[in-house]
N, CA, C and O atoms as a GROMACS GRO file, in nm:
protein
  544
    1MET      N    1   0.082  -0.120   0.000
    1MET     CA    2   0.000   0.000   0.000
    1MET      C    3   0.086   0.125   0.000
    1MET      O    4   0.033   0.237   0.000
    2GLY      N    5   0.214   0.109   0.000
    2GLY     CA    6   0.302   0.225  -0.005
    2GLY      C    7   0.317   0.295   0.129
    2GLY      O    8   0.354   0.412   0.133
    3LEU      N    9   0.289   0.227   0.237
    3LEU     CA   10   0.302   0.286   0.370
    3LEU      C   11   0.431   0.238   0.436
    3LEU      O   12   0.480   0.129   0.408
    4ASP      N   13   0.486   0.322   0.523
    4ASP     CA   14   0.604   0.277   0.595
    4ASP      C   15   0.562   0.179   0.705
    4ASP      O   16   0.443   0.160   0.730
    5LYS      N   17   0.660   0.117   0.771
    5LYS     CA   18   0.632   0.013   0.870
    5LYS      C   19   0.544   0.063   0.984
    5LYS      O   20   0.450  -0.005   1.025
    6THR      N   21   0.574   0.181   1.034
    6THR     CA   22   0.496   0.237   1.145
    6THR      C   23   0.352   0.262   1.104
    6THR      O   24   0.259   0.233   1.180
    7SER      N   25   0.332   0.317   0.985
    7SER     CA   26   0.196   0.343   0.937
    7SER      C   27   0.118   0.213   0.919
    7SER      O   28  -0.001   0.207   0.951
    8ASN      N   29   0.186   0.109   0.868
    8ASN     CA   30   0.120  -0.021   0.855
    8ASN      C   31   0.074  -0.074   0.990
    8ASN      O   32  -0.039  -0.122   1.003
    9ILE      N   33   0.160  -0.064   1.090
    9ILE     CA   34   0.124  -0.113   1.223
    9ILE      C   35   0.005  -0.035   1.277
    9ILE      O   36  -0.089  -0.094   1.330
   10ILE      N   37   0.009   0.096   1.264
   10ILE     CA   38  -0.102   0.179   1.312
   10ILE      C   39  -0.231   0.145   1.241
   10ILE      O   40  -0.336   0.131   1.304
   11LEU      N   41  -0.224   0.131   1.110
   11LEU     CA   42  -0.343   0.098   1.032
   11LEU      C   43  -0.402  -0.035   1.074
   11LEU      O   44  -0.522  -0.045   1.103
   12PHE      N   45  -0.319  -0.138   1.079
   12PHE     CA   46  -0.370  -0.271   1.110
   12PHE      C   47  -0.416  -0.283   1.256
   12PHE      O   48  -0.514  -0.351   1.284
   13LYS      N   49  -0.347  -0.218   1.347
   13LYS     CA   50  -0.391  -0.221   1.487
   13LYS      C   51  -0.525  -0.150   1.504
   13LYS      O   52  -0.608  -0.189   1.586
   14SER      N   53  -0.544  -0.044   1.426
   14SER     CA   54  -0.668   0.031   1.440
   14SER      C   55  -0.790  -0.043   1.386
   14SER      O   56  -0.902  -0.016   1.429
   15ILE      N   57  -0.771  -0.136   1.293
   15ILE     CA   58  -0.887  -0.212   1.242
   15ILE      C   59  -0.893  -0.354   1.297
   15ILE      O   60  -0.976  -0.434   1.254
   16ASP      N   61  -0.806  -0.384   1.392
   16ASP     CA   62  -0.815  -0.511   1.464
   16ASP      C   63  -0.909  -0.486   1.583
   16ASP      O   64  -0.865  -0.478   1.698
   17TYR      N   65  -1.038  -0.475   1.552
   17TYR     CA   66  -1.137  -0.432   1.650
   17TYR      C   67  -1.144  -0.522   1.773
   17TYR      O   68  -1.158  -0.474   1.885
   18ASP      N   69  -1.132  -0.652   1.752
   18ASP     CA   70  -1.144  -0.746   1.864
   18ASP      C   71  -1.011  -0.770   1.934
   18ASP      O   72  -1.005  -0.845   2.032
   19LYS      N   73  -0.904  -0.708   1.885
   19LYS     CA   74  -0.770  -0.719   1.943
   19LYS      C   75  -0.724  -0.864   1.957
   19LYS      O   76  -0.672  -0.905   2.060
   20VAL      N   77  -0.746  -0.941   1.850
   20VAL     CA   78  -0.703  -1.081   1.849
   20VAL      C   79  -0.601  -1.106   1.737
   20VAL      O   80  -0.579  -1.220   1.696
   21ASP      N   81  -0.540  -0.998   1.688
   21ASP     CA   82  -0.444  -1.006   1.579
   21ASP      C   83  -0.502  -1.067   1.452
   21ASP      O   84  -0.432  -1.133   1.376
   22LYS      N   85  -0.632  -1.043   1.431
   22LYS     CA   86  -0.698  -1.087   1.309
   22LYS      C   87  -0.780  -0.971   1.255
   22LYS      O   88  -0.846  -0.899   1.330
   23ILE      N   89  -0.774  -0.954   1.125
   23ILE     CA   90  -0.846  -0.845   1.061
   23ILE      C   91  -0.942  -0.902   0.959
   23ILE      O   92  -0.906  -0.986   0.876
   24LYS      N   93  -1.066  -0.854   0.966
   24LYS     CA   94  -1.165  -0.896   0.867
   24LYS      C   95  -1.135  -0.824   0.737
   24LYS      O   96  -1.109  -0.704   0.735
   25ILE      N   97  -1.140  -0.898   0.629
   25ILE     CA   98  -1.111  -0.841   0.497
   25ILE      C   99  -1.206  -0.726   0.466
   25ILE      O  100  -1.163  -0.623   0.413
   26GLU      N  101  -1.336  -0.742   0.498
   26GLU     CA  102  -1.430  -0.634   0.466
   26GLU      C  103  -1.397  -0.506   0.543
   26GLU      O  104  -1.421  -0.397   0.492
   27ASP      N  105  -1.344  -0.518   0.665
   27ASP     CA  106  -1.303  -0.399   0.740
   27ASP      C  107  -1.184  -0.331   0.673
   27ASP      O  108  -1.180  -0.208   0.662
   28LEU      N  109  -1.090  -0.410   0.628
   28LEU     CA  110  -0.973  -0.356   0.558
   28LEU      C  111  -1.016  -0.286   0.429
   28LEU      O  112  -0.968  -0.177   0.398
   29ILE      N  113  -1.105  -0.348   0.356
   29ILE     CA  114  -1.153  -0.290   0.231
   29ILE      C  115  -1.225  -0.158   0.258
   29ILE      O  116  -1.207  -0.061   0.184
   30LEU      N  117  -1.307  -0.154   0.363
   30LEU     CA  118  -1.377  -0.030   0.396
   30LEU      C  119  -1.280   0.082   0.430
   30LEU      O  120  -1.301   0.197   0.389
   31VAL      N  121  -1.175   0.050   0.504
   31VAL     CA  122  -1.077   0.152   0.540
   31VAL      C  123  -1.004   0.202   0.415
   31VAL      O  124  -0.991   0.323   0.394
   32ILE      N  125  -0.959   0.111   0.334
   32ILE     CA  126  -0.889   0.150   0.210
   32ILE      C  127  -0.981   0.230   0.121
   32ILE      O  128  -0.941   0.332   0.065
   33ASP      N  129  -1.107   0.184   0.108
   33ASP     CA  130  -1.205   0.252   0.024
   33ASP      C  131  -1.232   0.394   0.072
   33ASP      O  132  -1.254   0.484  -0.008
   34SER      N  133  -1.228   0.413   0.204
   34SER     CA  134  -1.256   0.546   0.258
   34SER      C  135  -1.143   0.645   0.227
   34SER      O  136  -1.165   0.766   0.230
   35TYR      N  137  -1.024   0.595   0.197
   35TYR     CA  138  -0.911   0.682   0.166
   35TYR      C  139  -0.885   0.696   0.017
   35TYR      O  140  -0.799   0.774  -0.025
   36ARG      N  141  -0.958   0.620  -0.062
   36ARG     CA  142  -0.936   0.627  -0.207
   36ARG      C  143  -0.973   0.763  -0.259
   36ARG      O  144  -1.059   0.831  -0.204
   37ASN      N  145  -0.909   0.801  -0.365
   37ASN     CA  146  -0.935   0.933  -0.422
   37ASN      C  147  -0.998   0.919  -0.560
   37ASN      O  148  -0.964   0.994  -0.652
   38ASP      N  149  -1.089   0.825  -0.575
   38ASP     CA  150  -1.154   0.810  -0.705
   38ASP      C  151  -1.302   0.843  -0.696
   38ASP      O  152  -1.383   0.787  -0.769
   39ASN      N  153  -1.335   0.936  -0.606
   39ASN     CA  154  -1.476   0.973  -0.597
   39ASN      C  155  -1.516   1.045  -0.725
   39ASN      O  156  -1.434   1.069  -0.813
   40LEU      N  157  -1.641   1.079  -0.734
   40LEU     CA  158  -1.691   1.137  -0.858
   40LEU      C  159  -1.628   1.273  -0.886
   40LEU      O  160  -1.628   1.321  -0.999
   41GLY      N  161  -1.575   1.333  -0.782
   41GLY     CA  162  -1.494   1.453  -0.796
   41GLY      C  163  -1.562   1.568  -0.868
   41GLY      O  164  -1.680   1.596  -0.847
   42GLU      N  165  -1.485   1.632  -0.950
   42GLU     CA  166  -1.530   1.754  -1.015
   42GLU      C  167  -1.599   1.727  -1.148
   42GLU      O  168  -1.606   1.816  -1.234
   43GLN      N  169  -1.648   1.608  -1.165
   43GLN     CA  170  -1.715   1.577  -1.291
   43GLN      C  171  -1.834   1.668  -1.309
   43GLN      O  172  -1.902   1.704  -1.213
   44ASN      N  173  -1.859   1.704  -1.432
   44ASN     CA  174  -1.981   1.778  -1.462
   44ASN      C  175  -2.090   1.676  -1.486
   44ASN      O  176  -2.079   1.588  -1.571
   45PHE      N  177  -2.194   1.690  -1.410
   45PHE     CA  178  -2.304   1.595  -1.422
   45PHE      C  179  -2.402   1.645  -1.527
   45PHE      O  180  -2.445   1.760  -1.526
   46ALA      N  181  -2.435   1.555  -1.619
   46ALA     CA  182  -2.534   1.590  -1.720
   46ALA      C  183  -2.672   1.581  -1.654
   46ALA      O  184  -2.719   1.472  -1.620
   47MET      N  185  -2.735   1.696  -1.637
   47MET     CA  186  -2.865   1.699  -1.572
   47MET      C  187  -2.966   1.765  -1.664
   47MET      O  188  -2.939   1.867  -1.727
   48ASP      N  189  -3.083   1.703  -1.670
   48ASP     CA  190  -3.190   1.770  -1.741
   48ASP      C  191  -3.253   1.874  -1.650
   48ASP      O  192  -3.213   1.886  -1.534
   49THR      N  193  -3.348   1.948  -1.699
   49THR     CA  194  -3.407   2.058  -1.623
   49THR      C  195  -3.475   2.009  -1.496
   49THR      O  196  -3.462   2.073  -1.391
   50SER      N  197  -3.546   1.897  -1.503
   50SER     CA  198  -3.616   1.848  -1.384
   50SER      C  199  -3.517   1.800  -1.277
   50SER      O  200  -3.542   1.816  -1.158
   51THR      N  201  -3.406   1.741  -1.320
   51THR     CA  202  -3.305   1.698  -1.223
   51THR      C  203  -3.242   1.818  -1.155
   51THR      O  204  -3.220   1.817  -1.034
   52LYS      N  205  -3.212   1.922  -1.232
   52LYS     CA  206  -3.156   2.044  -1.173
   52LYS      C  207  -3.253   2.104  -1.071
   52LYS      O  208  -3.212   2.152  -0.966
   53LYS      N  209  -3.381   2.099  -1.104
   53LYS     CA  210  -3.484   2.151  -1.013
   53LYS      C  211  -3.486   2.069  -0.884
   53LYS      O  212  -3.494   2.124  -0.774
   54ASN      N  213  -3.479   1.937  -0.898
   54ASN     CA  214  -3.481   1.848  -0.781
   54ASN      C  215  -3.359   1.870  -0.693
   54ASN      O  216  -3.370   1.873  -0.570
   55VAL      N  217  -3.243   1.884  -0.755
   55VAL     CA  218  -3.120   1.909  -0.680
   55VAL      C  219  -3.132   2.041  -0.604
   55VAL      O  220  -3.091   2.051  -0.488
   56LYS      N  221  -3.187   2.142  -0.670
   56LYS     CA  222  -3.205   2.272  -0.605
   56LYS      C  223  -3.303   2.261  -0.488
   56LYS      O  224  -3.282   2.323  -0.384
   57LEU      N  225  -3.410   2.183  -0.504
   57LEU     CA  226  -3.507   2.164  -0.395
   57LEU      C  227  -3.441   2.099  -0.273
   57LEU      O  228  -3.461   2.143  -0.160
   58LEU      N  229  -3.362   1.995  -0.297
   58LEU     CA  230  -3.295   1.927  -0.186
   58LEU      C  231  -3.193   2.020  -0.121
   58LEU      O  232  -3.184   2.026   0.002
   59LYS      N  233  -3.117   2.091  -0.200
   59LYS     CA  234  -3.017   2.183  -0.147
   59LYS      C  235  -3.085   2.292  -0.062
   59LYS      O  236  -3.037   2.325   0.046
   60ASN      N  237  -3.196   2.346  -0.111
   60ASN     CA  238  -3.270   2.447  -0.035
   60ASN      C  239  -3.326   2.390   0.094
   60ASN      O  240  -3.324   2.457   0.198
   61PHE      N  241  -3.375   2.267   0.088
   61PHE     CA  242  -3.427   2.204   0.209
   61PHE      C  243  -3.317   2.190   0.314
   61PHE      O  244  -3.338   2.220   0.432
   62LEU      N  245  -3.200   2.144   0.272
   62LEU     CA  246  -3.088   2.128   0.366
   62LEU      C  247  -3.047   2.262   0.425
   62LEU      O  248  -3.019   2.272   0.545
   63GLU      N  249  -3.043   2.365   0.342
   63GLU     CA  250  -3.005   2.497   0.391
   63GLU      C  251  -3.109   2.554   0.487
   63GLU      O  252  -3.074   2.614   0.588
   64LYS      N  253  -3.238   2.535   0.456
   64LYS     CA  254  -3.346   2.583   0.543
   64LYS      C  255  -3.339   2.520   0.680
   64LYS      O  256  -3.369   2.584   0.781
   65ASN      N  257  -3.300   2.394   0.684
   65ASN     CA  258  -3.298   2.319   0.809
   65ASN      C  259  -3.160   2.313   0.872
   65ASN      O  260  -3.137   2.236   0.966
   66VAL      N  261  -3.069   2.393   0.823
   66VAL     CA  262  -2.933   2.401   0.874
   66VAL      C  263  -2.870   2.262   0.885
   66VAL      O  264  -2.803   2.229   0.983
   67LEU      N  265  -2.892   2.183   0.783
   67LEU     CA  266  -2.831   2.050   0.776
   67LEU      C  267  -2.713   2.056   0.680
   67LEU      O  268  -2.731   2.063   0.559
   68SER      N  269  -2.595   2.054   0.735
   68SER     CA  270  -2.477   2.053   0.650
   68SER      C  271  -2.437   1.907   0.626
   68SER      O  272  -2.480   1.817   0.698
   69LEU      N  273  -2.356   1.886   0.527
   69LEU     CA  274  -2.307   1.751   0.501
   69LEU      C  275  -2.223   1.700   0.618
   69LEU      O  276  -2.222   1.581   0.647
   70ASP      N  277  -2.152   1.792   0.684
   70ASP     CA  278  -2.074   1.751   0.802
   70ASP      C  279  -2.166   1.698   0.910
   70ASP      O  280  -2.134   1.598   0.975
   71LEU      N  281  -2.279   1.762   0.930
   71LEU     CA  282  -2.375   1.717   1.030
   71LEU      C  283  -2.437   1.583   0.990
   71LEU      O  284  -2.455   1.495   1.073
   72ILE      N  285  -2.470   1.569   0.864
   72ILE     CA  286  -2.531   1.445   0.816
   72ILE      C  287  -2.435   1.328   0.831
   72ILE      O  288  -2.475   1.219   0.872
   73TYR      N  289  -2.309   1.350   0.799
   73TYR     CA  290  -2.209   1.243   0.801
   73TYR      C  291  -2.132   1.234   0.932
   73TYR      O  292  -2.038   1.156   0.942
   74GLU      N  293  -2.170   1.312   1.034
   74GLU     CA  294  -2.091   1.318   1.157
   74GLU      C  295  -2.082   1.186   1.232
   74GLU      O  296  -1.982   1.161   1.298
   75ASN      N  297  -2.183   1.102   1.225
   75ASN     CA  298  -2.182   0.976   1.300
   75ASN      C  299  -2.135   0.857   1.218
   75ASN      O  300  -2.146   0.743   1.261
   76THR      N  301  -2.084   0.885   1.100
   76THR     CA  302  -2.034   0.775   1.017
   76THR      C  303  -1.887   0.751   1.048
   76THR      O  304  -1.812   0.844   1.077
   77TYR      N  305  -1.848   0.625   1.041
   77TYR     CA  306  -1.710   0.589   1.070
   77TYR      C  307  -1.620   0.621   0.951
   77TYR      O  308  -1.503   0.654   0.967
   78TYR      N  309  -1.678   0.610   0.831
   78TYR     CA  310  -1.605   0.638   0.708
   78TYR      C  311  -1.668   0.759   0.643
   78TYR      O  312  -1.763   0.815   0.698
   79ASN      N  313  -1.620   0.799   0.529
   79ASN     CA  314  -1.674   0.918   0.464
   79ASN      C  315  -1.788   0.886   0.368
   79ASN      O  316  -1.804   0.953   0.267
   80TYR      N  317  -1.865   0.785   0.400
   80TYR     CA  318  -1.982   0.753   0.319
   80TYR      C  319  -2.092   0.695   0.406
   80TYR      O  320  -2.068   0.653   0.519
   81MET      N  321  -2.212   0.695   0.351
   81MET     CA  322  -2.326   0.628   0.413
   81MET      C  323  -2.384   0.537   0.306
   81MET      O  324  -2.366   0.560   0.187
   82THR      N  325  -2.454   0.433   0.349
   82THR     CA  326  -2.518   0.349   0.250
   82THR      C  327  -2.637   0.426   0.192
   82THR      O  328  -2.688   0.520   0.252
   83PHE      N  329  -2.679   0.383   0.077
   83PHE     CA  330  -2.792   0.446   0.009
   83PHE      C  331  -2.913   0.451   0.101
   83PHE      O  332  -2.976   0.556   0.117
   84ASN      N  333  -2.947   0.336   0.162
   84ASN     CA  334  -3.066   0.330   0.247
   84ASN      C  335  -3.054   0.415   0.373
   84ASN      O  336  -3.151   0.476   0.416
   85GLU      N  337  -2.934   0.419   0.433
   85GLU     CA  338  -2.914   0.502   0.553
   85GLU      C  339  -2.937   0.650   0.522
   85GLU      O  340  -3.009   0.719   0.593
   86LEU      N  341  -2.875   0.697   0.414
   86LEU     CA  342  -2.885   0.838   0.381
   86LEU      C  343  -3.026   0.874   0.336
   86LEU      O  344  -3.079   0.978   0.373
   87LYS      N  345  -3.085   0.787   0.256
   87LYS     CA  346  -3.222   0.812   0.210
   87LYS      C  347  -3.316   0.820   0.330
   87LYS      O  348  -3.399   0.910   0.340
   88SER      N  349  -3.304   0.725   0.420
   88SER     CA  350  -3.388   0.722   0.540
   88SER      C  351  -3.369   0.849   0.623
   88SER      O  352  -3.466   0.907   0.671
   89PHE      N  353  -3.244   0.891   0.641
   89PHE     CA  354  -3.212   1.011   0.717
   89PHE      C  355  -3.280   1.133   0.656
   89PHE      O  356  -3.344   1.211   0.726
   90LEU      N  357  -3.265   1.150   0.525
   90LEU     CA  358  -3.320   1.267   0.457
   90LEU      C  359  -3.473   1.265   0.455
   90LEU      O  360  -3.536   1.367   0.480
   91VAL      N  361  -3.532   1.150   0.426
   91VAL     CA  362  -3.678   1.140   0.422
   91VAL      C  363  -3.736   1.166   0.561
   91VAL      O  364  -3.838   1.233   0.574
   92HIS      N  365  -3.671   1.113   0.663
   92HIS     CA  366  -3.715   1.137   0.800
   92HIS      C  367  -3.708   1.287   0.832
   92HIS      O  368  -3.799   1.342   0.896
   93GLY      N  369  -3.602   1.353   0.789
   93GLY     CA  370  -3.589   1.497   0.809
   93GLY      C  371  -3.697   1.575   0.738
   93GLY      O  372  -3.752   1.671   0.792
   94ILE      N  373  -3.728   1.535   0.616
   94ILE     CA  374  -3.834   1.602   0.539
   94ILE      C  375  -3.969   1.583   0.608
   94ILE      O  376  -4.046   1.678   0.622
   95ASP      N  377  -3.998   1.461   0.650
   95ASP     CA  378  -4.125   1.432   0.719
   95ASP      C  379  -4.138   1.512   0.848
   95ASP      O  380  -4.243   1.568   0.876
   96ASN      N  381  -4.029   1.518   0.926
   96ASN     CA  382  -4.032   1.596   1.050
   96ASN      C  383  -4.054   1.744   1.022
   96ASN      O  384  -4.130   1.810   1.092
   97TYR      N  385  -3.987   1.795   0.921
   97TYR     CA  386  -4.002   1.936   0.885
   97TYR      C  387  -4.147   1.966   0.850
   97TYR      O  388  -4.204   2.065   0.898
   98LYS      N  389  -4.207   1.882   0.769
   98LYS     CA  390  -4.346   1.904   0.728
   98LYS      C  391  -4.441   1.893   0.848
   98LYS      O  392  -4.536   1.970   0.859
   99ARG      N  393  -4.414   1.798   0.936
   99ARG     CA  394  -4.501   1.777   1.051
   99ARG      C  395  -4.492   1.894   1.150
   99ARG      O  396  -4.594   1.943   1.198
  100PHE      N  397  -4.371   1.937   1.180
  100PHE     CA  398  -4.354   2.040   1.283
  100PHE      C  399  -4.384   2.182   1.234
  100PHE      O  400  -4.412   2.270   1.315
  101THR      N  401  -4.376   2.203   1.106
  101THR     CA  402  -4.403   2.337   1.054
  101THR      C  403  -4.542   2.346   0.992
  101THR      O  404  -4.583   2.454   0.948
  102ASN      N  405  -4.614   2.236   0.988
  102ASN     CA  406  -4.744   2.230   0.920
  102ASN      C  407  -4.734   2.281   0.777
  102ASN      O  408  -4.826   2.343   0.723
  103TYR      N  409  -4.620   2.252   0.717
  103TYR     CA  410  -4.593   2.297   0.581
  103TYR      C  411  -4.602   2.177   0.490
  103TYR      O  412  -4.519   2.086   0.497
  104ASN      N  413  -4.701   2.175   0.406
  104ASN     CA  414  -4.722   2.061   0.317
  104ASN      C  415  -4.672   2.093   0.177
  104ASN      O  416  -4.751   2.100   0.083
  105ASP      N  417  -4.546   2.111   0.164
  105ASP     CA  418  -4.487   2.139   0.034
  105ASP      C  419  -4.470   2.007  -0.040
  105ASP      O  420  -4.384   1.927  -0.006
  106PRO      N  421  -4.551   1.986  -0.140
  106PRO     CA  422  -4.543   1.857  -0.212
  106PRO      C  423  -4.421   1.848  -0.303
  106PRO      O  424  -4.396   1.743  -0.363
  107GLN      N  425  -4.344   1.957  -0.314
  107GLN     CA  426  -4.232   1.956  -0.408
  107GLN      C  427  -4.119   1.866  -0.363
  107GLN      O  428  -4.061   1.795  -0.445
  108ILE      N  429  -4.086   1.866  -0.236
  108ILE     CA  430  -3.976   1.783  -0.188
  108ILE      C  431  -4.033   1.659  -0.124
  108ILE      O  432  -4.113   1.667  -0.031
  109ASP      N  433  -3.993   1.544  -0.174
  109ASP     CA  434  -4.048   1.419  -0.122
  109ASP      C  435  -3.947   1.305  -0.140
  109ASP      O  436  -3.835   1.326  -0.187
  110GLU      N  437  -3.989   1.186  -0.103
  110GLU     CA  438  -3.902   1.069  -0.107
  110GLU      C  439  -3.854   1.037  -0.248
  110GLU      O  440  -3.740   0.994  -0.267
  111ALA      N  441  -3.940   1.057  -0.348
  111ALA     CA  442  -3.902   1.026  -0.486
  111ALA      C  443  -3.786   1.114  -0.533
  111ALA      O  444  -3.697   1.068  -0.605
  112ILE      N  445  -3.787   1.240  -0.492
  112ILE     CA  446  -3.678   1.331  -0.530
  112ILE      C  447  -3.548   1.287  -0.466
  112ILE      O  448  -3.444   1.281  -0.532
  113VAL      N  449  -3.554   1.256  -0.337
  113VAL     CA  450  -3.435   1.209  -0.266
  113VAL      C  451  -3.381   1.082  -0.332
  113VAL      O  452  -3.261   1.069  -0.353
  114ASP      N  453  -3.470   0.990  -0.364
  114ASP     CA  454  -3.433   0.864  -0.426
  114ASP      C  455  -3.363   0.887  -0.560
  114ASP      O  456  -3.260   0.826  -0.588
  115ASN      N  457  -3.417   0.976  -0.642
  115ASN     CA  458  -3.358   1.005  -0.773
  115ASN      C  459  -3.219   1.066  -0.760
  115ASN      O  460  -3.127   1.028  -0.833
  116ILE      N  461  -3.204   1.160  -0.669
  116ILE     CA  462  -3.075   1.227  -0.652
  116ILE      C  463  -2.970   1.128  -0.603
  116ILE      O  464  -2.860   1.122  -0.657
  117LEU      N  465  -3.005   1.051  -0.501
  117LEU     CA  466  -2.908   0.957  -0.444
  117LEU      C  467  -2.874   0.844  -0.543
  117LEU      O  468  -2.760   0.797  -0.546
  118SER      N  469  -2.971   0.803  -0.621
  118SER     CA  470  -2.947   0.697  -0.720
  118SER      C  471  -2.846   0.742  -0.825
  118SER      O  472  -2.771   0.660  -0.878
  119ALA      N  473  -2.845   0.871  -0.855
  119ALA     CA  474  -2.755   0.922  -0.958
  119ALA      C  475  -2.609   0.920  -0.914
  119ALA      O  476  -2.519   0.918  -0.999
  120ILE      N  477  -2.584   0.922  -0.783
  120ILE     CA  478  -2.445   0.933  -0.737
  120ILE      C  479  -2.397   0.814  -0.655
  120ILE      O  480  -2.283   0.812  -0.609
  121LYS      N  481  -2.482   0.714  -0.637
  121LYS     CA  482  -2.438   0.601  -0.553
  121LYS      C  483  -2.338   0.515  -0.628
  121LYS      O  484  -2.344   0.499  -0.750
  122ARG      N  485  -2.246   0.461  -0.551
  122ARG     CA  486  -2.146   0.367  -0.604
  122ARG      C  487  -2.150   0.245  -0.515
  122ARG      O  488  -2.114   0.250  -0.397
  123GLU      N  489  -2.193   0.135  -0.572
  123GLU     CA  490  -2.202   0.010  -0.497
  123GLU      C  491  -2.277   0.032  -0.366
  123GLU      O  492  -2.230  -0.011  -0.260
  124ASP      N  493  -2.391   0.097  -0.372
  124ASP     CA  494  -2.480   0.122  -0.259
  124ASP      C  495  -2.419   0.216  -0.155
  124ASP      O  496  -2.465   0.220  -0.041
  125LYS      N  497  -2.317   0.291  -0.194
  125LYS     CA  498  -2.254   0.387  -0.104
  125LYS      C  499  -2.271   0.527  -0.160
  125LYS      O  500  -2.259   0.549  -0.280
  126ILE      N  501  -2.298   0.621  -0.071
  126ILE     CA  502  -2.304   0.762  -0.110
  126ILE      C  503  -2.190   0.832  -0.036
  126ILE      O  504  -2.198   0.853   0.085
  127PHE      N  505  -2.086   0.869  -0.108
  127PHE     CA  506  -1.972   0.935  -0.048
  127PHE      C  507  -2.004   1.082  -0.026
  127PHE      O  508  -2.071   1.146  -0.108
  128LYS      N  509  -1.956   1.134   0.083
  128LYS     CA  510  -1.980   1.273   0.121
  128LYS      C  511  -1.938   1.368   0.011
  128LYS      O  512  -2.013   1.459  -0.024
  129ASN      N  513  -1.819   1.350  -0.045
  129ASN     CA  514  -1.770   1.439  -0.151
  129ASN      C  515  -1.854   1.431  -0.277
  129ASN      O  516  -1.874   1.531  -0.345
  130ASP      N  517  -1.904   1.312  -0.308
  130ASP     CA  518  -1.988   1.296  -0.426
  130ASP      C  519  -2.118   1.376  -0.410
  130ASP      O  520  -2.161   1.446  -0.501
  131LEU      N  521  -2.179   1.364  -0.292
  131LEU     CA  522  -2.303   1.437  -0.267
  131LEU      C  523  -2.276   1.587  -0.266
  131LEU      O  524  -2.356   1.665  -0.319
  132LYS      N  525  -2.167   1.628  -0.206
  132LYS     CA  526  -2.131   1.770  -0.201
  132LYS      C  527  -2.113   1.826  -0.342
  132LYS      O  528  -2.164   1.934  -0.373
  133ASN      N  529  -2.041   1.755  -0.426
  133ASN     CA  530  -2.019   1.800  -0.563
  133ASN      C  531  -2.148   1.800  -0.645
  133ASN      O  532  -2.169   1.888  -0.728
  134TYR      N  533  -2.232   1.701  -0.620
  134TYR     CA  534  -2.358   1.691  -0.697
  134TYR      C  535  -2.452   1.805  -0.660
  134TYR      O  536  -2.520   1.861  -0.747
  135LEU      N  537  -2.457   1.840  -0.532
  135LEU     CA  538  -2.545   1.950  -0.490
  135LEU      C  539  -2.489   2.086  -0.531
  135LEU      O  540  -2.563   2.184  -0.539
  136GLY      N  541  -2.362   2.090  -0.558
  136GLY     CA  542  -2.298   2.211  -0.607
  136GLY      C  543  -2.261   2.311  -0.501
  136GLY      O  544  -2.207   2.417  -0.532
   0.00000   0.00000   0.00000
């Protein structure tokens, strides 16, 4: 992996969760995946007018509710959430907003969240940087 001896020891000790000198391959893959630099990055996303509108609706909703990506991803161990976790989080936030404000804005809903997240998911993962770049 191109790490020096000390870094290797630190890395492997940190993912030996049970402290039995054994590492689960999926844990190692998750750690490596979290440090990879092949996220969607600065790609220009081809969006039609309705997709741009949906992205703007979600971005406005997050700003209205003071939900930053740092806050959304704060309890994650890696820099991504699964598709279902993030979708559930956002839909729950939208439902709570509508319930507590008595605001029945039909524009932002589960279908919009689903479409946006589906466009940027990679192997059922939504990386923080990908979502940040997609929302603009």
